[in-house]
C-alpha positions as CSV (number, residue, x, y, z in Angstrom):
1,M,-4.6,19.8,-0.8
2,P,-6.1,18.1,-3.7
3,V,-4.6,16.3,-6.7
4,Y,-6.8,16.6,-9.8
5,E,-6.7,14.7,-13.1
6,Y,-6.8,16.7,-16.3
7,W,-6.9,16.0,-20.0
8,C,-5.2,18.4,-22.4
9,K,-7.2,18.7,-25.5
10,N,-4.3,20.0,-27.4
11,C,-1.5,17.4,-26.7
12,K,-3.9,14.6,-25.7
13,T,-2.0,14.1,-22.4
14,R,-3.6,12.9,-19.1
15,L,-2.0,14.7,-16.2
16,E,-2.3,14.7,-12.4
17,I,-1.9,18.2,-11.0
18,Y,-1.5,19.2,-7.4
19,L,-3.3,22.4,-6.7
20,H,-3.0,24.6,-3.6
21,K,-6.7,25.4,-3.4
22,F,-9.8,23.3,-4.3
23,S,-11.2,25.7,-6.8
24,N,-8.1,26.7,-8.8
25,D,-7.8,25.2,-12.3
26,P,-4.5,25.3,-14.1
27,Q,-4.3,28.1,-16.6
28,S,-2.4,26.0,-19.2
29,C,-1.0,22.6,-19.8
30,P,2.4,22.1,-18.2
31,K,3.5,19.9,-21.1
32,C,2.5,21.9,-24.2
33,G,1.6,25.3,-22.7
34,V,-1.8,25.6,-24.4
35,D,-4.8,26.7,-22.4
36,S,-6.9,23.6,-23.2
37,M,-7.1,21.7,-19.9
38,Q,-10.3,19.7,-19.0
39,R,-10.8,18.4,-15.5
40,L,-11.6,14.7,-15.4
41,F,-13.8,12.9,-12.9
42,S,-11.5,10.6,-10.9
43,T,-11.7,8.3,-8.0
44,F,-10.1,9.0,-4.7
45,M,-8.6,6.8,-2.0
46,V,-9.5,6.8,1.7
47,Q,-6.7,5.3,3.7
48,K,-7.7,3.2,6.6
49,S,-6.3,4.0,10.0
50,Y,-4.1,1.5,11.8
51,K,-6.9,0.9,14.2
52,D,-9.2,-0.1,11.3
53,V,-6.5,-2.4,9.9
54,Y,-6.0,-4.0,13.3
55,D,-9.7,-4.4,13.8
56,S,-9.9,-6.1,10.4
57,I,-7.1,-8.5,11.3
58,L,-8.6,-9.3,14.7
59,S,-12.0,-10.0,13.2
60,D,-10.4,-12.6,10.9
61,S,-10.4,-15.7,13.2
62,Q,-8.6,-17.9,10.7
63,L,-5.8,-15.3,10.5
64,T,-5.5,-14.8,14.2
65,R,-5.4,-18.6,14.8
66,G,-2.6,-18.9,12.2
67,L,-0.6,-16.1,13.8
68,M,-1.1,-17.8,17.3
69,N,0.2,-21.0,15.7
70,N,3.2,-19.4,14.0
71,D,1.9,-20.2,10.5
72,P,4.1,-18.5,8.0
73,R,1.1,-18.1,5.6
74,A,-0.7,-16.1,8.3
75,L,2.3,-13.9,8.8
76,A,2.4,-13.2,5.1
77,K,-1.3,-12.4,5.1
78,W,-0.9,-10.1,8.1
79,N,2.0,-8.3,6.4
80,N,0.0,-7.8,3.3
81,K,-2.9,-6.2,5.2
82,M,-0.5,-4.0,7.2
83,S,1.4,-2.8,4.2
84,G,-1.6,-1.7,2.3
85,G,-0.1,-2.7,-1.0
86,E,2.9,-0.3,-0.7
87,P,5.9,-1.4,-2.8
88,V,8.6,-3.2,-1.0
89,A,12.2,-4.2,-1.7
90,P,12.7,-7.4,-3.9
91,E,14.3,-9.3,-1.0
92,Y,11.4,-8.5,1.2
93,Q,8.9,-9.5,-1.5
94,E,10.8,-12.8,-1.9
95,T,10.5,-13.5,1.8
96,M,6.8,-12.7,1.8
97,E,6.3,-15.0,-1.1
98,K,8.1,-17.9,0.7
99,L,6.0,-17.2,3.8
100,G,2.8,-17.2,1.6
101,R,3.8,-20.7,0.4
102,G,4.2,-21.9,4.0
103,E,8.0,-21.9,3.9
104,I,10.2,-20.5,6.7
105,P,13.0,-18.5,5.1
106,S,16.3,-20.3,5.3
107,N,17.9,-17.6,7.5
108,Q,15.1,-17.9,10.1
109,P,15.2,-20.9,12.5
110,P,12.0,-22.8,13.0
111,G,10.1,-22.2,16.3
112,D,9.8,-18.9,18.1
113,Y,10.0,-15.9,15.7
114,L,10.7,-13.4,18.4
115,P,14.3,-12.6,19.3
116,S,15.4,-14.0,22.6
117,D,16.1,-11.8,25.5
118,S,19.9,-11.7,25.9
119,T,19.8,-9.9,29.2
120,S,18.5,-12.8,31.3
């Protein structure tokens, strides 16, 4: 179900409106109530599948080498590709910035980044 961008000629407001059908236009501006909406040409986003993201990562030989060598910068780059630019918590962002500078966060011991198996 599409989201369209409109411009209200009356109140000069740009709006994004979710419509239940492709062809329905809003009857009036939800902000001012006047029937003066003009549909705008807008871009759209095509989200990559996880397979596409993984293929992109695996085709980046420098990134895969960095991941194999536990390079914190490579982990930050991998995370950035996987997140697709979604907003994250400030603490998480701070950790990613440290990794991007090549630092290992202070609460993470150097070496193997995977948790040890406590059952053996």
